[in-house]
C-alpha positions in Angstrom: 75.3 101.3 137.0 76.6 97.9 136.9 80.2 97.6 135.0 80.0 95.7 131.8 81.6 92.0 131.7 84.5 91.9 129.5 84.3 89.5 126.9 87.4 88.2 125.2 87.1 87.1 121.4 90.1 85.0 120.1 90.3 86.1 116.4 92.4 83.4 114.2 95.1 85.6 112.5 96.7 84.3 109.9 100.7 83.1 110.9 103.5 84.6 109.3 104.7 82.7 106.5 108.3 83.0 107.3 107.9 81.3 110.8 106.1 78.2 109.4 108.1 77.6 106.5 109.3 73.9 105.6 112.1 74.6 103.7 115.3 73.3 105.4 117.7 75.8 104.0 115.5 78.7 104.8 115.5 77.0 108.7 119.3 76.4 108.6 120.2 80.2 107.4 117.7 81.5 110.4 119.0 79.2 113.5 122.4 78.2 112.0 124.6 81.7 112.6 122.6 82.4 115.6 123.5 79.5 117.6 127.2 79.9 116.9 127.9 83.6 117.2 127.0 85.6 120.2 126.5 89.3 120.1 128.8 91.3 122.2 128.2 92.7 125.6 128.5 96.2 125.2 128.2 98.8 127.8 126.6 101.8 125.9 125.4 104.6 127.8 122.2 106.7 126.1 122.8 110.3 125.5 121.0 112.1 128.2 119.8 115.8 126.8 118.6 118.0 129.7 116.0 120.9 128.9 116.9 124.1 128.0 116.3 127.1 130.9 113.1 129.2 130.3 115.4 132.1 129.6 117.4 130.5 126.8 113.9 129.0 125.1 112.7 132.8 125.5 116.0 134.1 123.9 115.6 131.6 121.3 111.9 132.5 120.2 112.6 136.2 120.7 115.6 136.4 117.8 113.6 133.7 115.7 110.9 136.4 115.9 113.0 139.3 115.6 114.5 137.3 111.9 110.9 136.6 111.0 109.9 140.3 111.1 113.0 141.7 110.3 112.7 139.9 106.2 116.0 138.2 106.9 114.9 135.4 104.4 113.8 138.4 101.9 117.1 140.1 102.2 119.1 136.8 101.6 116.9 135.8 98.9 116.6 139.2 97.0 119.9 140.8 98.3 118.5 144.5 98.7 121.2 147.4 99.0 121.9 148.2 102.5 120.8 151.7 102.2 119.5 154.1 99.5 120.7 157.1 98.5 119.1 160.3 96.8 120.5 163.5 95.0 119.0 166.7 96.3 118.0 168.6 93.4 118.7 172.1 95.0 121.9 171.6 96.5 123.3 168.4 94.3 124.3 166.7 97.7 123.4 163.1 98.4 121.1 161.8 101.4 121.0 158.7 102.4 117.2 156.8 102.3 116.4 154.8 105.0 113.0 154.0 103.3 112.3 152.5 99.7 109.6 154.9 98.1 107.6 153.7 95.2 107.8 150.2 96.2 105.3 148.8 98.9 106.4 145.4 98.7 110.3 146.1 98.7 112.6 147.2 101.5 116.6 148.4 102.2 118.2 145.9 104.7 118.5 148.8 107.3 114.5 149.3 106.9 113.7 145.9 107.7 116.5 145.7 111.1 114.7 148.7 112.2 111.3 147.9 111.7 112.0 143.9 113.4 113.7 145.8 116.4 110.5 148.0 117.1 108.1 145.0 116.9 110.6 143.3 119.5 110.6 146.4 121.5 107.3 146.5 122.1 107.1 142.7 122.5 109.5 143.2 125.6 107.7 146.1 126.8 104.5 143.9 127.1 106.6 141.3 128.9 107.9 144.0 131.1 103.9 145.1 131.7 103.2 141.2 133.0 106.2 141.2 135.4 105.0 144.2 136.7 101.8 142.8 137.8 103.8 140.1 139.9 102.3 140.3 143.4 105.6 139.2 145.0 108.1 142.0 143.8 108.6 144.9 145.5 106.6 148.0 144.7 109.5 150.1 143.7 110.5 147.1 141.6 107.2 147.1 139.9 107.1 150.7 139.3 110.4 150.1 137.2 109.2 147.5 135.0 105.7 149.1 134.7 107.4 152.2 133.5 109.9 150.6 131.4 107.1 148.8 130.1 105.0 151.4 129.2 107.6 153.6 127.5 108.9 150.4 125.4 105.6 150.3 123.8 105.0 153.6 123.4 108.0 154.3 121.5 107.6 151.0 119.2 104.3 152.6 118.3 105.5 155.8 118.0 108.2 154.7 115.7 106.3 152.2 113.6 103.5 154.5 112.6 105.9 157.2 111.6 
């Protein structure tokens, strides 16, 4: 297929009214100060930013994930107690309560932090399982990564379902 010939059309665009003004005062205000004054020659260096390392980005994402799934925003807004307590009717002793009973959409601070930690533990286990699939690692290291990853995922799953 033959290439198309490029055609250029010149469209008449309206010119800026400030550049075609016939007012002499405007012309003097526009030209006169810049014919006398000169801007200083500055040698400013632009700041250079380096990209953070992948581990730094991973750590920040993991910390943000922990804060989101832990309910930090809820804890700041509602200000629930750190841990609850209940009195045993038989003995009269006070026992600590970690999970807030009777409210589905409420939590103690320790409940949110522990559930967030279990989610992060499961995520780290999946990352370790991914590292165990690397072909360039020694077999013993791959087995260590795989066993740590499997155990992390299993522990996090069991603790979250109980």
